[in-house]
N, C-alpha and C positions, 0 to 999 in steps of 0.2 A: 633569393631572386629579387632583383631590383624592380620597382614598379613606380607608377605615377605617384607623386607626392613624396617620394624618398629624397633625402638630401645628404650629400657627402661634402665634407670639408677637407681641403688640402691646403698646404702652404708651400712656399718656395722662397729662396733668397736670391735676389738679383745682385750681380756684381758688375759695376760699370767698367768696361774695357776701354781704356783711353784711346786705343787705336780706332775704335768705332766712331769717334766724333765727340764733340763737346756737348755736354748735357744741355738740352733746350734748343739746339739748332735744328733747322729744317734738314731732313735727310739723315738725322741721327738713327742708328740701328742698335737695338738691344737684343742680341741673340741669347737664348737660354737653353741649355740641355742639362738636366740634372734631376736629382731625386725629389720625390714628393714627401713632405713632412706632415705631421699632425698639425692641428690649428695653432698650437703654441710654438711650433717650429722646433720642438725638442726631439721628437722621435720620428724615425723613418717609418712610412706606412706602406712601403713597397711601390714599385712602379717608377715611372719617370715622366717628366714634363719636357716637351720639346716645343720651343716657341721662338718666334721672331716678331719684334715690335719695331715698326718704322714710323718716324715722325713726318707725316705729310703736311702738317700745319703747325703753327706756333702753340696751339692749344690742346692738341691731342696726339696720341699714337694710334696706329692701326696694328692690332695684334692678331696673329694667326698661329694656331698651335694644335698640339695633340697631348692628351694625357693617356698613358699606356699602362695597363694592368695596375691600377691604383686600388688601394684598400682591399687587396686580396681578390679582386674581380679580374677576370681575363677579358681583354678587349681594349678598344680604342675609342676615345671621345675626341672628335675634332671640333674646333671652334674658331670663330673669326668675329672681331668687333672692335669698338673703340675703347681706349683708356683716356680719361679726361684729367688733365693736370690740375684744374681748379678744384676738383673734388677728390683727387688722389684715388680714383675709383674707375673700374672698368665694368662693362656689360658686354658679355660675349655669348651670342646665341650659339647653341650646339648645332653644327652643320651636318654632322654624320656620326654614326656610332656603330660599333661592331661587337661581336662576342656577347658577354653578359650585359652589355649596354645596348645591344642591337634593338632598333625600333624606338628607343627612348629619345625624346627631344626635350629641350628646355633651355635654360640659361645659366651661365656661370657669372657670378657677381664677385668682383675683386675689390678689396680694400688694401691700400698700399701705404707703408710707412717708409718714406724716402730716407730718413736718417739711418734706419737699421737695414733697409733693403728687404724687409720681410713683407711678403705678399700673402694675404689670406684669401682663398677662393672658396665660395660656397656654390656647389653645383646643385641646382634645383631641377628635378625631372618633372616636367609639366604635362606631358602627354605621351601617349604611345603612338608612334608614327605609323 
């Protein structure tokens, strides 16, 4: 059972779709639907990540998404927040959760390597809602 203080780590790989726009331009969209990997990005950990990031300004993206059935848990974690280009990092508050994640709130912290497209997300459960 998940509880306050627990941390899960997932990763994903983004692939730029040339049809979606030029990297760095206002209005650029990065959709992602794909599997969740372990931190190193080598092994599937179950579940999937569904996300859309839109660039509303030259310095950041706004990312909204869901993680579904990750790490063998059943349920959904919804999140929404900014990704900052200058730090190659994102901070996404958890906005809702269901199933095994129900009632848990917290923050997802992202570190992104643009060269490889590898994104590591640390999910920190900070309180029981």
